[in-house]
KEFI-715877 format. One record per residue (C-alpha): residue number from 1; chain; x, y, z. Coordinates in steps of 0.001 Angstrom, whole numbers, padded with zeros to 6 digits, always signed. Example, Ala and Ser with C-alpha at 12.3 -4.5 7.8 and 13.67 -1.06 7.14 Angstrom:
residues 2
+-----+--------+---------+---------+---------+
: num : cadena :       u :       v :       w :
+-----+--------+---------+---------+---------+
:   1 :      A : +012300 : -004500 : +007800 :
:   2 :      A : +013670 : -001060 : +007140 :
+-----+--------+---------+---------+---------+
This chain:
residues 184
+-----+--------+---------+---------+---------+
: num : cadena :       u :       v :       w :
+-----+--------+---------+---------+---------+
:   1 :      A : -214724 : -063265 : +098271 :
:   2 :      A : -213251 : -059931 : +100130 :
:   3 :      A : -210247 : -058902 : +099838 :
:   4 :      A : -210024 : -055831 : +102076 :
:   5 :      A : -208390 : -057537 : +105089 :
:   6 :      A : -205954 : -059157 : +102437 :
:   7 :      A : -205309 : -055529 : +101011 :
:   8 :      A : -204753 : -053990 : +104456 :
:   9 :      A : -202369 : -056710 : +105449 :
:  10 :      A : -200418 : -056264 : +102247 :
:  11 :      A : -200152 : -052959 : +102105 :
:  12 :      A : -198949 : -052124 : +105422 :
:  13 :      A : -196382 : -055065 : +105472 :
:  14 :      A : -194853 : -053073 : +102245 :
:  15 :      A : -195212 : -050325 : +103905 :
:  16 :      A : -192536 : -050782 : +106561 :
:  17 :      A : -190242 : -052052 : +103686 :
:  18 :      A : -190078 : -048655 : +101882 :
:  19 :      A : -186862 : -047420 : +103334 :
:  20 :      A : -185338 : -045501 : +100798 :
:  21 :      A : -188633 : -045166 : +098841 :
:  22 :      A : -190934 : -046866 : +097163 :
:  23 :      A : -188502 : -049156 : +094945 :
:  24 :      A : -187166 : -050729 : +098046 :
:  25 :      A : -190601 : -052396 : +098390 :
:  26 :      A : -191636 : -053161 : +094753 :
:  27 :      A : -189872 : -056479 : +095010 :
:  28 :      A : -192207 : -057762 : +097774 :
:  29 :      A : -194951 : -056093 : +096105 :
:  30 :      A : -194334 : -058147 : +092462 :
:  31 :      A : -194478 : -061250 : +095005 :
:  32 :      A : -197529 : -060307 : +096893 :
:  33 :      A : -199777 : -058858 : +094383 :
:  34 :      A : -198764 : -061159 : +091650 :
:  35 :      A : -197305 : -064613 : +093007 :
:  36 :      A : -199020 : -065072 : +096044 :
:  37 :      A : -202715 : -062861 : +095752 :
:  38 :      A : -202730 : -062799 : +091740 :
:  39 :      A : -204449 : -060111 : +091687 :
:  40 :      A : -202256 : -058572 : +088688 :
:  41 :      A : -199969 : -059737 : +085984 :
:  42 :      A : -196446 : -058772 : +086328 :
:  43 :      A : -196955 : -056689 : +083327 :
:  44 :      A : -199557 : -055345 : +084700 :
:  45 :      A : -197819 : -053844 : +087649 :
:  46 :      A : -194992 : -052384 : +085391 :
:  47 :      A : -197522 : -050389 : +083977 :
:  48 :      A : -199150 : -049275 : +086943 :
:  49 :      A : -195745 : -048265 : +088347 :
:  50 :      A : -194773 : -046700 : +084679 :
:  51 :      A : -198063 : -044605 : +085366 :
:  52 :      A : -197197 : -043749 : +088956 :
:  53 :      A : -193813 : -042298 : +087759 :
:  54 :      A : -195556 : -039941 : +085200 :
:  55 :      A : -198658 : -038872 : +087788 :
:  56 :      A : -197843 : -035864 : +090085 :
:  57 :      A : -197241 : -036461 : +093754 :
:  58 :      A : -195343 : -039841 : +095323 :
:  59 :      A : -195016 : -042423 : +092891 :
:  60 :      A : -196125 : -044903 : +095221 :
:  61 :      A : -199564 : -043511 : +095037 :
:  62 :      A : -200151 : -046116 : +092335 :
:  63 :      A : -201076 : -048615 : +095023 :
:  64 :      A : -204364 : -046762 : +094654 :
:  65 :      A : -204705 : -048305 : +091407 :
:  66 :      A : -204214 : -051511 : +092779 :
:  67 :      A : -206232 : -051015 : +095365 :
:  68 :      A : -209409 : -050175 : +092945 :
:  69 :      A : -208731 : -052844 : +090823 :
:  70 :      A : -208717 : -055428 : +093482 :
:  71 :      A : -211823 : -053768 : +095394 :
:  72 :      A : -213163 : -050861 : +093631 :
:  73 :      A : -213146 : -047450 : +095473 :
:  74 :      A : -213168 : -048754 : +099113 :
:  75 :      A : -210211 : -050907 : +098176 :
:  76 :      A : -208359 : -047863 : +096837 :
:  77 :      A : -208487 : -045924 : +099481 :
:  78 :      A : -208000 : -048723 : +102321 :
:  79 :      A : -204563 : -049308 : +100403 :
:  80 :      A : -203692 : -045683 : +100635 :
:  81 :      A : -204212 : -045560 : +104223 :
:  82 :      A : -202752 : -048996 : +104980 :
:  83 :      A : -199425 : -048212 : +102688 :
:  84 :      A : -199105 : -044499 : +104169 :
:  85 :      A : -199992 : -044439 : +107493 :
:  86 :      A : -197758 : -046777 : +109229 :
:  87 :      A : -194712 : -045626 : +107559 :
:  88 :      A : -196277 : -041930 : +108628 :
:  89 :      A : -196493 : -042919 : +112129 :
:  90 :      A : -193116 : -044825 : +112164 :
:  91 :      A : -191388 : -041741 : +110908 :
:  92 :      A : -192982 : -039077 : +113140 :
:  93 :      A : -191966 : -041794 : +116255 :
:  94 :      A : -188460 : -042104 : +115109 :
:  95 :      A : -187986 : -038627 : +114037 :
:  96 :      A : -188913 : -037232 : +117684 :
:  97 :      A : -186726 : -039731 : +119059 :
:  98 :      A : -183908 : -039315 : +117061 :
:  99 :      A : -183516 : -035341 : +117904 :
: 100 :      A : -183474 : -036619 : +121622 :
: 101 :      A : -180489 : -039400 : +120923 :
: 102 :      A : -178571 : -036579 : +119621 :
: 103 :      A : -175468 : -037318 : +121183 :
: 104 :      A : -175818 : -040973 : +121148 :
: 105 :      A : -172892 : -042264 : +120166 :
: 106 :      A : -174461 : -045296 : +117826 :
: 107 :      A : -176777 : -043026 : +115704 :
: 108 :      A : -173840 : -041985 : +113662 :
: 109 :      A : -173355 : -045510 : +112864 :
: 110 :      A : -176742 : -046495 : +112360 :
: 111 :      A : -177362 : -043793 : +110084 :
: 112 :      A : -174349 : -044746 : +107807 :
: 113 :      A : -175177 : -048516 : +108469 :
: 114 :      A : -178782 : -047570 : +106938 :
: 115 :      A : -177693 : -046124 : +103835 :
: 116 :      A : -176518 : -049329 : +101882 :
: 117 :      A : -179831 : -051147 : +103237 :
: 118 :      A : -181849 : -048464 : +101153 :
: 119 :      A : -179346 : -048364 : +098102 :
: 120 :      A : -179706 : -052341 : +098427 :
: 121 :      A : -183626 : -052552 : +098723 :
: 122 :      A : -183931 : -050001 : +095432 :
: 123 :      A : -181693 : -051818 : +093533 :
: 124 :      A : -183450 : -054861 : +094252 :
: 125 :      A : -186237 : -053441 : +092959 :
: 126 :      A : -184996 : -051947 : +089888 :
: 127 :      A : -183894 : -055739 : +088997 :
: 128 :      A : -187333 : -057075 : +089845 :
: 129 :      A : -188845 : -054171 : +087107 :
: 130 :      A : -185941 : -055436 : +085102 :
: 131 :      A : -186917 : -059084 : +085190 :
: 132 :      A : -190528 : -058041 : +084126 :
: 133 :      A : -189469 : -056062 : +081266 :
: 134 :      A : -187401 : -058772 : +080139 :
: 135 :      A : -190266 : -061591 : +080388 :
: 136 :      A : -192657 : -058936 : +078489 :
: 137 :      A : -190798 : -058166 : +076042 :
: 138 :      A : -189580 : -061463 : +075156 :
: 139 :      A : -193157 : -062217 : +074724 :
: 140 :      A : -193246 : -059722 : +071982 :
: 141 :      A : -190396 : -061179 : +070295 :
: 142 :      A : -186408 : -061397 : +070851 :
: 143 :      A : -185666 : -057973 : +068777 :
: 144 :      A : -187791 : -056538 : +071519 :
: 145 :      A : -185621 : -057537 : +074261 :
: 146 :      A : -182263 : -055842 : +072041 :
: 147 :      A : -184762 : -052961 : +071803 :
: 148 :      A : -185931 : -052400 : +075458 :
: 149 :      A : -182381 : -052823 : +076493 :
: 150 :      A : -180875 : -050259 : +074586 :
: 151 :      A : -183628 : -047829 : +075932 :
: 152 :      A : -183003 : -048670 : +079530 :
: 153 :      A : -179248 : -047971 : +078872 :
: 154 :      A : -179932 : -044897 : +077077 :
: 155 :      A : -182072 : -043767 : +079840 :
: 156 :      A : -179258 : -044700 : +082518 :
: 157 :      A : -176771 : -043231 : +080721 :
: 158 :      A : -178861 : -039762 : +080206 :
: 159 :      A : -179316 : -039816 : +084399 :
: 160 :      A : -175859 : -040418 : +084873 :
: 161 :      A : -174524 : -037596 : +082572 :
: 162 :      A : -177330 : -034974 : +083639 :
: 163 :      A : -179231 : -034159 : +086563 :
: 164 :      A : -181161 : -031484 : +085303 :
: 165 :      A : -183515 : -033646 : +082961 :
: 166 :      A : -186819 : -034536 : +085022 :
: 167 :      A : -187473 : -038353 : +084710 :
: 168 :      A : -190770 : -037692 : +083509 :
: 169 :      A : -189499 : -036432 : +080279 :
: 170 :      A : -187545 : -039865 : +080312 :
: 171 :      A : -190350 : -042048 : +081081 :
: 172 :      A : -192692 : -039920 : +078446 :
: 173 :      A : -190449 : -040525 : +075791 :
: 174 :      A : -189908 : -044041 : +076824 :
: 175 :      A : -193846 : -044801 : +076156 :
: 176 :      A : -193211 : -042932 : +072660 :
: 177 :      A : -190683 : -044671 : +071610 :
: 178 :      A : -192200 : -048207 : +072880 :
: 179 :      A : -195332 : -047227 : +070804 :
: 180 :      A : -193322 : -047056 : +067745 :
: 181 :      A : -191020 : -049751 : +068589 :
: 182 :      A : -193330 : -052738 : +069784 :
: 183 :      A : -196127 : -051560 : +067937 :
: 184 :      A : -198346 : -050582 : +070976 :
+-----+--------+---------+---------+---------+
């Protein structure tokens, strides 16, 4: 069955949920890609996301890998366009309108209201990834859950303490620790 129309629909829709970044769309990405369409497993999606964090450029370029897995090179191209074009157009239009509404009294209230929405969406994405990691590590064994929790806490504390470390190094370090701790 041709999955191209489904890919376009799903990723154009997801594009509009990326307020605050790609992580904001992750819960719905999980629902659509794993639960509804069964294109990937939860573990595969987390792996794709992790690789996207390591790759240069926008971390959500990982959607290209999903499109390629589902429908080959054409799927990859279609997903990139469907995921990035709607948001780019919306940003362009709103940006131009935002300048014209510089003295509008509600402008500041809208900006202040969108900040907690973006934070909430990103937090929901983090929780979704956390649940997926918990399920994946529980399949390895209960001790693996403790290793994963300790690793997540160490990364969290590191990012709270310093802003000078490149998160890619933390992802790479987590992968290396996982290789040794989980016998990957």
